[in-house]
C-alpha positions in Angstrom: 130.3 67.5 142.0 128.2 68.7 144.9 126.5 72.3 144.4 127.2 73.9 148.2 124.2 76.1 148.5 125.4 78.8 151.7 122.8 80.8 153.2 123.6 84.7 154.1 123.8 83.5 157.9 127.1 84.4 159.9 126.2 82.0 162.7 127.5 79.0 161.0 130.8 78.6 162.3 130.3 75.0 163.4 128.8 73.8 160.0 131.6 75.9 158.0 134.2 73.9 160.1 132.8 70.8 159.0 132.4 71.6 155.8 134.8 70.6 153.2 135.1 72.5 149.7 136.2 70.2 146.8 137.8 71.8 143.6 135.0 70.9 141.6 132.3 71.9 144.2 130.0 74.8 143.4 130.0 77.0 146.1 126.4 79.0 145.8 126.1 82.9 147.5 123.6 85.2 147.8 122.9 88.5 147.5 125.4 90.4 149.6 127.8 87.3 150.5 128.2 87.4 154.3 129.5 84.3 154.2 132.3 85.0 151.6 133.8 87.9 153.5 133.6 85.9 157.1 135.1 82.3 155.6 138.3 82.0 154.3 137.3 78.5 153.5 134.8 79.7 151.3 136.9 82.9 149.7 139.4 80.5 149.1 136.7 78.0 146.6 137.5 77.8 143.0 134.4 77.8 141.6 131.9 80.3 142.9 128.7 81.4 141.5 126.7 84.5 143.1 122.7 84.9 143.3 121.7 87.9 143.5 117.6 89.0 143.8 115.4 92.2 142.6 115.3 94.3 145.8 111.2 93.8 147.8 111.1 97.4 147.8 111.4 100.4 145.6 114.8 101.7 146.0 116.8 105.3 144.6 119.0 105.9 142.9 117.5 103.0 140.8 120.9 102.0 140.2 120.9 99.5 143.7 116.7 97.8 142.4 119.2 94.3 142.9 120.9 93.4 146.2 124.7 92.3 146.4 125.2 94.3 142.9 128.5 96.2 144.9 129.4 93.1 146.3 129.7 91.5 142.9 131.2 94.5 141.7 134.0 93.9 144.4 134.7 90.9 144.4 133.6 90.4 140.1 137.4 88.3 139.4 136.7 86.0 142.4 132.9 85.4 141.0 132.5 82.4 138.5 128.9 82.8 137.6 126.0 85.0 138.5 122.6 84.2 138.9 119.9 86.5 138.5 116.4 86.5 139.7 114.4 87.6 137.8 115.2 88.3 134.3 114.8 92.2 133.8 112.7 91.6 130.8 109.9 90.3 132.3 109.4 94.0 133.7 107.0 96.1 131.8 108.0 100.2 131.4 109.9 101.8 133.8 110.8 99.2 136.3 112.2 96.5 133.1 114.4 100.0 132.2 115.6 100.2 135.6 116.8 97.2 136.4 118.2 96.5 133.0 120.5 99.8 133.8 120.9 98.7 137.3 122.9 95.5 136.0 124.6 97.3 133.2 125.7 99.8 135.7 128.0 97.6 137.6 129.1 96.1 133.9 127.2 92.9 134.9 124.2 92.8 132.4 126.1 91.8 129.1 128.5 89.8 130.9 129.5 86.1 130.2 129.3 85.6 133.4 125.4 86.2 133.8 122.5 83.9 133.7 118.7 84.9 134.4 115.9 82.6 135.7 112.5 82.7 136.4 111.2 82.4 140.0 107.3 82.1 138.3 108.5 78.6 136.5 109.7 77.0 140.1 106.7 78.7 141.8 104.2 76.5 139.3 106.6 73.6 139.7 106.1 73.0 143.4 102.5 74.1 143.7 103.3 77.6 145.4 100.7 79.1 145.2 101.1 81.3 148.7 101.8 85.1 149.9 104.5 86.6 148.6 107.2 84.9 146.3 110.0 82.2 147.0 113.1 83.3 148.6 116.6 83.3 147.3 117.6 80.1 148.5 114.5 77.7 147.6 114.8 79.7 144.4 118.4 78.8 144.3 117.3 75.4 146.0 114.8 74.4 142.7 117.4 75.5 140.3 119.7 73.3 141.1 117.8 70.4 142.1 117.2 70.7 138.1 120.4 70.0 137.3 121.1 67.6 139.4 122.9 64.1 137.8 123.5 60.9 139.5 126.8 61.6 140.8 125.8 64.8 142.0 124.1 66.2 145.3 122.9 69.6 147.1 124.5 70.6 150.5 122.7 73.2 152.1 124.6 75.2 155.1 122.9 77.9 157.1 119.8 77.5 155.9 117.4 78.2 159.0 114.5 79.3 157.4 114.1 82.0 159.4 112.8 84.8 156.2 111.2 87.3 156.0 107.7 86.9 156.3 107.0 90.0 155.2 107.9 89.0 151.3 107.9 84.6 152.3 105.6 81.9 152.8 107.9 80.5 155.9 105.6 78.3 156.6 105.3 76.4 152.9 109.0 77.0 152.4 110.1 74.6 155.9 107.1 72.0 154.8 108.8 71.9 151.7 112.6 71.4 152.4 111.4 69.4 155.7 110.4 66.9 153.0 112.9 67.4 150.4 115.3 66.3 153.5 113.1 63.3 154.6 113.4 62.1 151.2 117.1 62.7 151.4 117.1 65.2 148.6 120.0 66.8 150.3 122.8 66.8 153.0 122.6 69.7 155.8 125.4 71.1 157.3 
């Protein structure tokens, strides 16, 4: 199986042109699902997973705590799996209630399609002690890397490491991915 992680990057026409999506490939998109809306090839994938994340800032109304909820709800029938990071049960008080409510408003919290992951575990695994949180792309990569069987592979499409410095450690992530690429841990398009 191939896990094809496609960044929220709409300037990837050449990479998408080279990409062949097989029926058993798992295509992983992130929160806003930008490539899904632009590329028919992505829309027609048989096995789509979307990873959504809690927004970096407090938002009102609280039912929009997670980025990507509207896109997931609009395309729910095309999506086979939803990965949510962080698990709402890791929060306390009002934030926990708001995150559960946010997922519930869109019918996602109790969905059989949803899986929760914990990014704090990933931080420990890779020795991250930088500023901010790991990007969704790195978290997805680490999640799928753990699932890899000998015949599986990961394909990264549109990963430019152009991530928000306000929330993520761009230097750490760039160096981490460079080492993984050098060690032939993934294919890059």
